[in-house]
C-alpha positions as CSV (number, residue, x, y, z in Angstrom):
1,X,-57.5,14.4,76.0
2,X,-57.4,12.9,79.5
3,X,-54.8,10.2,80.2
4,X,-54.6,8.9,83.7
5,X,-53.3,6.0,85.8
6,X,-56.7,5.1,87.3
7,X,-59.7,4.4,85.1
8,X,-62.4,5.7,87.4
9,X,-60.6,9.0,87.9
10,X,-60.3,9.5,84.2
11,X,-63.9,8.7,83.6
12,X,-65.1,11.0,86.4
13,X,-62.8,13.9,85.2
14,X,-63.9,13.5,81.6
15,X,-67.6,13.5,82.5
16,X,-67.1,16.6,84.5
17,X,-65.2,18.8,82.0
18,X,-66.8,17.6,78.7
19,X,-69.0,20.3,77.2
20,X,-68.0,22.9,79.8
21,X,-67.0,26.3,78.3
22,X,-66.5,24.7,74.9
23,X,-64.3,21.8,76.0
24,X,-64.6,18.6,74.1
25,X,-62.9,15.5,75.5
26,X,-61.7,13.5,72.4
27,X,-60.3,10.6,74.4
28,X,-60.1,9.6,78.0
29,X,-59.0,6.5,80.0
30,X,-56.4,4.8,82.1
31,X,-53.2,4.0,80.1
32,X,-49.5,4.0,80.1
33,X,-47.3,6.9,78.8
34,X,-46.5,5.1,75.6
35,X,-50.2,4.6,74.8
36,X,-51.0,8.2,75.7
37,X,-48.3,9.3,73.2
38,X,-49.8,7.2,70.4
39,X,-53.3,8.5,71.1
40,X,-52.0,12.0,71.1
41,X,-50.5,11.5,67.6
42,X,-53.9,10.2,66.3
43,X,-56.2,12.6,68.1
44,X,-54.1,15.8,68.0
45,X,-55.9,17.5,71.0
46,X,-55.3,21.1,71.8
47,X,-54.7,20.3,75.5
48,X,-53.6,17.1,77.2
49,X,-54.3,16.2,80.9
50,X,-51.9,13.7,82.3
51,X,-51.5,12.2,85.7
52,X,-47.9,12.2,87.0
53,X,-48.0,8.5,87.9
54,X,-48.4,6.9,84.5
55,X,-47.0,3.4,83.9
56,X,-44.0,2.9,81.7
57,X,-43.3,6.5,80.7
58,X,-44.3,8.6,83.6
59,X,-46.1,12.0,83.3
60,X,-43.0,14.2,82.7
61,X,-41.4,11.7,80.3
62,X,-44.7,11.5,78.4
63,X,-44.9,15.3,78.4
64,X,-41.4,15.5,76.9
65,X,-42.3,12.9,74.2
66,X,-45.5,14.8,73.3
67,X,-43.7,18.1,73.1
68,X,-41.1,16.4,70.9
69,X,-43.9,15.5,68.5
70,X,-45.5,18.9,68.6
71,X,-43.9,22.0,70.2
72,X,-47.4,23.6,70.2
73,X,-48.8,20.9,72.4
74,X,-50.2,22.1,75.8
75,X,-49.8,19.5,78.6
76,X,-51.1,19.8,82.1
77,X,-49.8,17.4,84.7
78,X,-52.0,16.3,87.7
79,X,-50.5,15.0,90.9
80,X,-51.8,13.9,94.3
81,X,-48.5,13.9,96.1
82,X,-46.0,16.5,95.0
83,X,-43.0,18.5,96.1
84,X,-40.1,20.5,94.6
85,X,-38.8,17.4,92.7
86,X,-42.1,16.7,91.0
87,X,-42.8,20.4,90.0
88,X,-39.3,20.8,88.7
89,X,-39.4,17.7,86.6
90,X,-42.8,18.6,85.2
91,X,-41.9,22.1,84.2
92,X,-38.5,21.1,82.9
93,X,-40.2,18.5,80.6
94,X,-42.2,21.4,79.0
95,X,-45.6,21.1,80.9
96,X,-47.8,24.1,80.5
97,X,-49.0,23.6,84.1
98,X,-48.8,21.5,87.2
99,X,-52.1,21.0,89.0
100,X,-52.7,19.3,92.4
101,X,-55.7,16.9,92.6
102,X,-57.0,19.0,95.5
103,X,-58.3,21.5,93.0
104,X,-62.0,21.8,92.0
105,X,-63.2,20.9,88.6
106,X,-63.9,24.6,87.8
107,X,-60.2,25.3,88.5
108,X,-59.1,22.6,86.1
109,X,-61.4,23.9,83.4
110,X,-59.9,27.4,83.9
111,X,-56.4,25.9,83.7
112,X,-57.3,24.2,80.4
113,X,-58.5,27.5,79.1
114,X,-55.4,29.3,80.2
115,X,-53.1,26.6,78.7
116,X,-55.0,26.8,75.4
117,X,-54.3,30.5,75.3
118,X,-50.6,29.9,75.8
119,X,-50.4,31.0,79.4
120,X,-48.2,28.6,81.4
121,X,-49.3,28.3,85.0
122,X,-48.6,26.5,88.3
123,X,-51.9,26.5,90.0
124,X,-52.4,27.3,93.7
125,X,-50.3,29.5,95.8
126,X,-48.5,26.6,97.5
127,X,-47.1,25.4,94.2
128,X,-46.1,28.9,93.1
129,X,-44.2,29.1,96.4
130,X,-42.5,25.8,95.5
131,X,-41.4,27.1,92.1
132,X,-40.2,30.4,93.7
133,X,-38.3,28.4,96.3
134,X,-36.7,26.2,93.6
135,X,-35.4,29.3,91.7
136,X,-33.9,30.7,94.9
137,X,-32.3,27.5,95.8
138,X,-30.8,27.0,92.3
139,X,-29.5,30.6,92.4
140,X,-27.7,30.2,95.7
141,X,-26.7,26.5,95.2
142,X,-28.3,25.4,98.4
143,X,-26.6,22.3,99.7
144,X,-29.5,21.4,101.9
145,X,-31.9,21.3,98.9
146,X,-29.4,19.3,96.9
147,X,-29.1,16.6,99.6
148,X,-32.9,16.2,100.0
149,X,-33.4,16.3,96.2
150,X,-31.7,12.9,96.0
151,X,-34.5,11.2,98.0
152,X,-36.9,9.0,96.1
153,X,-40.7,9.5,96.2
154,X,-41.0,6.5,98.5
155,X,-38.4,7.9,100.9
156,X,-40.2,11.3,101.0
157,X,-43.5,9.5,101.6
158,X,-41.9,7.7,104.6
159,X,-40.8,11.1,106.1
160,X,-44.2,12.6,105.4
161,X,-46.0,9.8,107.2
162,X,-43.5,9.8,110.2
163,X,-44.0,13.6,110.2
164,X,-47.7,13.1,110.7
165,X,-46.9,11.3,114.0
166,X,-47.4,7.7,112.8
167,X,-45.4,4.9,114.3
168,X,-42.9,2.8,112.4
169,X,-45.4,-0.1,112.4
170,X,-48.2,2.1,111.1
171,X,-45.9,3.6,108.3
172,X,-44.8,0.1,107.3
173,X,-48.4,-1.1,107.1
174,X,-49.5,1.9,105.1
175,X,-46.7,1.4,102.6
176,X,-47.0,-2.4,102.5
177,X,-43.5,-3.1,103.7
178,X,-41.9,-5.0,106.5
179,X,-40.4,-3.3,109.6
180,X,-36.9,-4.4,108.3
181,X,-37.5,-2.7,104.9
182,X,-38.6,0.5,106.6
183,X,-35.5,0.5,108.8
184,X,-33.3,0.0,105.7
185,X,-35.1,2.9,104.0
186,X,-34.5,5.2,106.9
187,X,-30.8,4.2,106.9
188,X,-30.7,5.3,103.3
189,X,-32.4,8.6,104.1
190,X,-29.9,9.3,106.9
191,X,-27.0,8.4,104.6
192,X,-28.3,10.7,101.7
193,X,-29.2,13.7,103.9
194,X,-26.6,13.5,106.7
195,X,-29.5,13.7,109.3
196,X,-28.6,12.2,112.6
197,X,-32.2,11.2,113.6
198,X,-35.7,10.9,112.3
199,X,-36.7,14.2,113.9
200,X,-33.8,16.0,112.2
201,X,-34.6,14.4,108.8
202,X,-38.3,15.3,109.1
203,X,-37.8,18.9,110.2
204,X,-35.1,19.6,107.7
205,X,-37.2,18.1,104.9
206,X,-40.0,20.5,105.9
207,X,-37.7,23.5,105.9
208,X,-36.4,22.5,102.5
209,X,-40.0,22.3,101.2
210,X,-40.0,18.6,100.4
211,X,-42.8,17.5,102.8
212,X,-45.7,19.6,104.1
213,X,-46.1,21.0,107.6
214,X,-47.9,18.7,110.0
215,X,-51.7,18.9,109.8
216,X,-52.8,20.8,113.0
217,X,-55.8,18.5,113.4
218,X,-55.2,16.2,116.4
219,X,-56.9,12.9,116.9
220,X,-58.4,12.5,120.3
221,X,-60.6,15.3,121.7
222,X,-61.7,16.5,118.2
223,X,-62.4,12.9,117.1
224,X,-64.7,12.4,120.1
225,X,-66.4,15.7,119.6
226,X,-67.5,14.8,116.0
227,X,-70.0,12.3,117.6
228,X,-71.8,15.2,119.4
229,X,-71.8,17.6,116.4
230,X,-74.1,15.5,114.3
231,X,-77.1,17.3,112.9
232,X,-80.3,15.6,111.7
233,X,-80.6,15.1,107.9
234,X,-82.2,17.9,106.0
235,X,-85.9,17.0,105.4
236,X,-87.1,16.4,101.8
237,X,-89.7,18.9,100.5
238,X,-93.1,17.1,100.8
239,X,-94.0,17.7,97.2
240,X,-90.9,16.0,95.8
241,X,-90.6,12.2,95.5
242,X,-87.9,10.6,97.6
243,X,-84.8,9.7,95.5
244,X,-84.2,6.1,94.8
245,X,-80.7,6.0,96.2
246,X,-78.8,8.7,98.1
247,X,-75.0,8.5,97.7
248,X,-72.2,10.3,99.6
249,X,-68.6,10.5,98.4
250,X,-65.6,11.0,100.7
251,X,-62.1,11.2,99.3
252,X,-58.8,12.9,100.1
253,X,-58.4,14.2,96.6
254,X,-61.1,16.9,95.8
255,X,-60.7,16.6,92.1
256,X,-61.4,12.9,92.1
257,X,-64.3,13.2,94.5
258,X,-65.9,16.2,92.7
259,X,-65.5,14.5,89.3
260,X,-67.2,11.3,90.6
261,X,-70.0,13.3,92.1
262,X,-70.7,15.2,88.9
263,X,-70.6,12.0,86.9
264,X,-73.0,10.2,89.2
265,X,-75.4,13.1,89.4
266,X,-76.2,12.6,85.7
267,X,-77.3,9.0,86.3
268,X,-81.0,8.5,86.8
269,X,-82.2,7.2,90.1
270,X,-79.2,8.6,92.1
271,X,-79.1,11.6,94.4
272,X,-75.5,12.4,95.1
273,X,-74.4,14.8,97.9
274,X,-71.7,17.3,97.1
275,X,-69.4,16.0,99.8
276,X,-65.6,16.2,99.6
277,X,-64.4,15.0,103.0
278,X,-60.6,14.8,103.4
279,X,-60.3,13.5,106.9
280,X,-61.8,10.6,108.9
281,X,-63.3,13.0,111.3
282,X,-65.3,14.6,108.5
283,X,-66.4,11.2,107.3
284,X,-67.9,10.4,110.7
285,X,-69.6,13.8,111.0
286,X,-71.0,13.9,107.4
287,X,-72.2,10.3,107.2
288,X,-74.0,10.8,110.6
289,X,-75.6,14.0,109.4
290,X,-76.5,13.0,105.8
291,X,-77.4,9.3,106.5
292,X,-77.0,8.3,102.8
293,X,-78.1,4.9,101.5
294,X,-74.5,4.3,100.1
295,X,-71.2,6.0,101.0
296,X,-68.2,5.7,98.8
297,X,-65.2,6.3,101.1
298,X,-61.5,6.4,100.6
299,X,-59.8,3.5,102.4
300,X,-56.6,5.6,102.8
301,X,-58.3,8.8,104.1
302,X,-56.2,11.1,106.3
303,X,-55.9,11.3,110.1
304,X,-58.3,8.6,111.2
305,X,-57.8,5.3,109.3
306,X,-60.6,4.5,106.9
307,X,-61.9,1.4,108.8
308,X,-61.9,3.2,112.1
309,X,-63.8,6.2,110.7
310,X,-66.4,3.9,109.0
311,X,-66.9,2.0,112.2
312,X,-67.6,5.2,114.1
313,X,-69.8,6.6,111.3
314,X,-71.9,3.4,111.1
315,X,-72.8,3.8,114.8
316,X,-74.5,7.1,113.8
317,X,-76.0,5.8,110.5
318,X,-76.2,2.0,110.7
319,X,-78.4,1.6,107.6
320,X,-75.7,3.2,105.4
321,X,-73.9,0.7,103.1
322,X,-70.2,1.6,102.7
323,X,-68.0,0.9,99.7
324,X,-64.3,1.5,100.1
325,X,-62.5,3.2,97.2
326,X,-58.9,2.1,96.7
327,X,-56.3,2.2,94.0
328,X,-54.1,-0.4,95.7
329,X,-54.1,-4.2,95.7
330,X,-56.3,-5.4,98.5
331,X,-55.2,-8.5,100.5
332,X,-56.8,-10.6,103.2
333,X,-55.7,-8.1,105.9
334,X,-57.6,-5.2,104.3
335,X,-60.6,-7.4,103.6
336,X,-60.8,-8.4,107.2
337,X,-60.5,-4.8,108.3
338,X,-63.3,-3.8,106.0
339,X,-65.6,-6.6,107.2
340,X,-64.8,-5.8,110.9
341,X,-65.8,-2.2,110.5
342,X,-69.0,-3.0,108.7
343,X,-68.2,-2.0,105.1
344,X,-69.7,-4.0,102.3
345,X,-66.7,-4.4,100.0
346,X,-64.0,-2.7,98.1
347,X,-64.4,-0.8,94.8
348,X,-61.1,-0.5,92.9
349,X,-60.6,2.7,91.0
350,X,-59.9,0.9,87.8
351,X,-63.6,0.0,87.7
352,X,-65.5,1.6,84.8
353,X,-68.3,4.1,85.6
354,X,-71.0,1.5,84.8
355,X,-69.4,-0.9,87.3
356,X,-69.4,1.8,90.0
357,X,-73.1,2.4,89.4
358,X,-73.8,-1.4,89.5
359,X,-71.9,-1.6,92.8
360,X,-73.9,1.3,94.3
361,X,-77.2,-0.4,93.3
362,X,-76.1,-3.7,94.7
363,X,-75.1,-2.2,98.0
364,X,-78.3,-0.2,98.2
365,X,-80.3,-3.4,97.6
366,X,-78.5,-4.9,100.6
367,X,-76.7,-7.5,98.4
368,X,-74.8,-10.1,100.3
369,X,-71.2,-9.0,101.1
370,X,-68.3,-11.1,99.8
371,X,-66.6,-13.5,102.1
372,X,-62.9,-14.3,102.2
373,X,-63.6,-17.4,100.2
374,X,-65.1,-15.2,97.5
375,X,-62.2,-12.9,97.1
376,X,-61.3,-12.5,93.5
377,X,-58.0,-13.9,92.4
378,X,-55.8,-11.1,91.1
379,X,-54.9,-11.5,87.4
380,X,-51.4,-10.8,88.4
381,X,-51.0,-14.1,90.3
382,X,-51.3,-16.2,87.1
383,X,-48.8,-14.0,85.3
384,X,-46.0,-14.5,87.9
385,X,-45.1,-17.8,86.4
386,X,-44.4,-16.2,83.0
387,X,-41.8,-13.8,84.3
388,X,-38.2,-14.2,83.1
389,X,-35.3,-14.7,85.6
390,X,-34.2,-11.1,84.8
391,X,-37.7,-9.7,85.5
392,X,-37.8,-11.5,88.8
393,X,-34.4,-10.1,89.6
394,X,-35.7,-6.6,88.9
395,X,-38.6,-7.2,91.2
396,X,-36.3,-8.4,94.0
397,X,-34.2,-5.3,93.8
398,X,-37.2,-2.9,93.7
399,X,-38.8,-4.7,96.6
400,X,-35.9,-3.5,98.8
401,X,-37.0,0.1,98.1
402,X,-34.5,0.8,95.4
403,X,-35.3,3.6,92.9
404,X,-35.3,2.8,89.1
405,X,-31.9,4.5,88.9
406,X,-30.5,2.6,91.9
407,X,-31.8,-0.7,90.5
408,X,-30.1,0.0,87.2
409,X,-26.8,0.6,88.9
410,X,-27.1,-2.5,91.0
411,X,-28.0,-4.7,87.9
412,X,-25.5,-2.9,85.6
413,X,-28.1,-1.9,83.1
414,X,-29.6,1.4,82.0
415,X,-32.6,3.0,83.8
416,X,-34.5,2.7,80.5
417,X,-34.0,-1.0,80.5
418,X,-35.3,-1.3,84.1
419,X,-38.4,0.7,83.1
420,X,-38.9,-1.6,80.1
421,X,-38.7,-4.6,82.4
422,X,-41.2,-3.1,84.8
423,X,-43.5,-2.3,81.9
424,X,-43.3,-6.0,80.7
425,X,-43.9,-7.2,84.3
426,X,-47.1,-5.1,84.5
427,X,-48.2,-6.4,81.1
428,X,-47.7,-10.0,82.0
429,X,-49.2,-9.9,85.5
430,X,-52.1,-7.5,84.8
431,X,-51.1,-5.5,87.9
432,X,-52.0,-1.8,87.8
433,X,-48.8,-0.4,89.2
434,X,-45.4,-1.3,90.7
435,X,-46.7,-1.3,94.2
436,X,-49.4,-3.8,93.4
437,X,-47.1,-6.3,91.6
438,X,-44.6,-6.1,94.5
439,X,-47.4,-6.9,97.0
440,X,-48.6,-9.8,94.9
441,X,-45.1,-11.2,94.4
442,X,-44.4,-11.0,98.1
443,X,-47.6,-12.7,99.0
444,X,-46.8,-15.5,96.5
445,X,-43.3,-15.9,98.0
446,X,-41.6,-14.8,94.8
447,X,-39.7,-12.0,96.7
């Protein structure tokens, strides 16, 4: 059983593992934790794959609920962004394994097999190091770890982005928050950790194992060199007919990219390159080399912003039609960035597989790109008027960067009640996650 927060990821992963080494996917799709629990009760799968970021009940909470129903259940948690907090919560909830989305499909298949045999695992050396570090810190009562363990996922994400060398303005834009909100978040970080400066907070978080070391790749010289490293596309054998549509996939999470590639390869009329680019520089180089008809590219790709990478890539392969993949709500600013760099349109990851194929065919046929006047109205906008005063109050508190627990304390209610309010808000607005509904509410002037 595959239960994820993003429809396209679930579809791609299910297509990839179904039938491999005796694996049968009995159910897959995007759903909240409560729905995943109900489906588990009906389907009784041997192994459950969950993403950490499920709506309502998150991955660890859902894992705990599943294990309460069946102590024999084997649950594997998948995460894109992770640290000691996430690993510790997952394993404490009874997960049989914690898997980064940077793994290949073959590694996930092997993890499923190991879990089914009753062999708990934390895949990848980096995660094993995290667990070992957790055990050491717990044994010696490390105060440094204890201080940084109080940071929320959003606060750790701020430190990670600042640690990559991004400016405050760039971090605020990446996280869809104002400069004032970012400043308030940093004040909270300093207060919780006792750090006297950003540099101290970032470096200490690295030493404590909460954020990764900085990527040694530097923008500048290497970015320019990618323009000169382009090789001509490999010629097709003369006896083979040319494929109808060639497609390249570039995404920061290998598991998502590989799953999508494998799923698309089974669709007639598509030739999909096995490409798993994780940086903007690789996008530039590979699109220039492969010259695909259509490129599916992560809008939030690392090092070089997606629009900047696409603009440089299209100078090398101007006939390529680019579709941006994104799991976040897209506003006018992002649409304008996409149009300015030459991309065709955005493809949200909650699209079904058939919708993705339709988008690829439309782009390959040089269909007319959408204009700002044609932007779809998010279903969440209509639902804002149905929110209760208490739900609006919850949104307002969360918009200031408060965690669920902090919001509960401020509103004098339990954390479970806050989660129920958030679940109801998502149900009423049709938003896919908390970030999206906060963006919509802000744009509509509700917060």
